[in-house]
N, C-alpha and C positions, 0 to 999 in steps of 0.2 A: 465513393467506397475506396478504401485502402486495402488492397488484397480482397479478402472476403469479409472484412470487418468494416462497419460503418464508421464515420468520422467521430461520432460521439463516443463510441466504445474505444476507439484507438486513442482518443484524447484522455479518456479515463485511465487507460492502460499506462500512458505516459505519466500522468499525475501520480498514480500509485507507485510506479517504478521510481519516480523522482523522490517521493517521500521516503521510500525504502532506502534509496541511495544516501539521502541526507541523514537518515537515522543511523545507518552504518558508519558514515563518515564522522558523525559527532557522538557516537555511542549513546544515543538517546532512543527511547521508545518512539514509535510512530505517533502515538498519542501526544507525546511531548512536542514533537516536531510540528504537528498540526496546530497545537495550542500556540506555539511561538509564531508560526507564520500567519495564522488567523484565517477566518472564513473568507473575508473579502479578497485577500491576496490569493488564496487557493482557488477561488472562483475565477479570478483573472488568469491565473496559470492555466486552468482548465479551458477557458475560452480561447486562449492564445496558444494552446498546446501544440498545434501544427507548426507555429512559428518557433516556439521554444524547442521543439523536437529536433530542429535543424541545427541548434546550438550545441556546443560541446557540453556534455553532462557535467563534467568536473568543474568547468568554468561557471556554469549556471548554479551549481550547488554552492560553490564558494561565494558567489554574489548573494545568494539567499541566506546563507549562514551569517554573512557579515551584516546584511541589511536587517535581519531579524534578531541579531545578537544571540545566536544559538551557541551555547557553551558546550564544551565536552562533558558528557555525562558518564555514567557507570554501567550502562546497559550494553553488554557485548555478547550477542548471541553468535557472532561469527567465529571468534577465537575459541568459544566453548564447543563448537561443532566438532564431533569426532569423525564425521564423514565428509563427503563432498558438499561444499557450501553452494546452495542455489544462487544464481545471479540475481541482482536486483530486478532484472527483467522477468525472471522466472516468478519471483514473488509478486511483482506487479501484476502479472497475468492472473495469479491465484486470486488476489484481492479484487481485480477488475471483474472477474467472473462472478464472484460472490456479491459484490455491490450491485451488479446489473440484475441478478436474480432477486435480491431484496427490493431494489427499486421497482421492479416489475410488479411484485406482490403488494408492496406498501404504498408506492407513489411518493415516498419520502424524498425530499431534496437530497441529491447525491452528495453535496458537501456536508450536510448534516449527518448523512450515513457514514461518511469517512470516520468521523470521531467515534461514532457509536460502534462501528465494526472493528476498528483498530483497538478499541479498549475492551472488546468482548473476550470471554474465556477461550473462544475458538482462535482468536488472533494470537493468544498466548501459546496455543498449541502449534499454530502455523509457524510462529517465530522461533519455536524450539526445533532447530534443524536436526536434532538427534531423534526427533519423533518422525513419524511417517505422514503427519497431517498435511504438509504442504504439497505432497504429490498424490494425495487421494483424489478421487474424481470430484469434479465440481458439484455433482449432485450430493455426494456424501458430505462435502464441506458445508453445503447449504443446509442440509438436514441437520447436521451437527450444530450449526449456528442457531437454527430455530429452536433446537432442544437446549442450547446453552452448554452443551458438552458433547464429546465425541459419541456418535451413535453406537448402539450395541450391534454387534454383528448378527 
C-alpha cells in the first residue's frame, strides 16, 4: 500500500496523470495520445508505473513524445481556461477514480477502458476546465458517465 491507496490504483493514477501531461504538452486530446502510444506500451507503463513514477515527468514525457512521434496538435483546453487550471495530477485522480468504478462494475480491461472513457461525452466535460465537472464528486461523475451526459440535479 502506498498511503491508503493500493499499488494498482496508484499505478493507474500515475498513468492517467502521465497521459494528461502528454496531452497538455502536445496540445492533443487524451484519445489521440492513447492511440499514438498504443495499448501494448500503455500496459507496459502501467506495469512499471512504480519505476516510472520515480523519474522526472518532463523527461519521461519528452521520451514518449519522441518515441511515438506525437506531433503538436490543436487541442488546448489549458489556455482556454478562464479559471484556475487543475494540475495534471488533479485530472489524473478524477480519471483514476472513474476508471476504477467502471472496472469494478464491468470487469473490462483497464487499458481498453482508457480509450473508451477518454473519448466519452463526460471526458469532454471533464476536460472543459470552465465547467465544474472535474471537481464534482466521484459518484456524480460515475453516474454521469453511465448516463452519457451530466446527471440532472
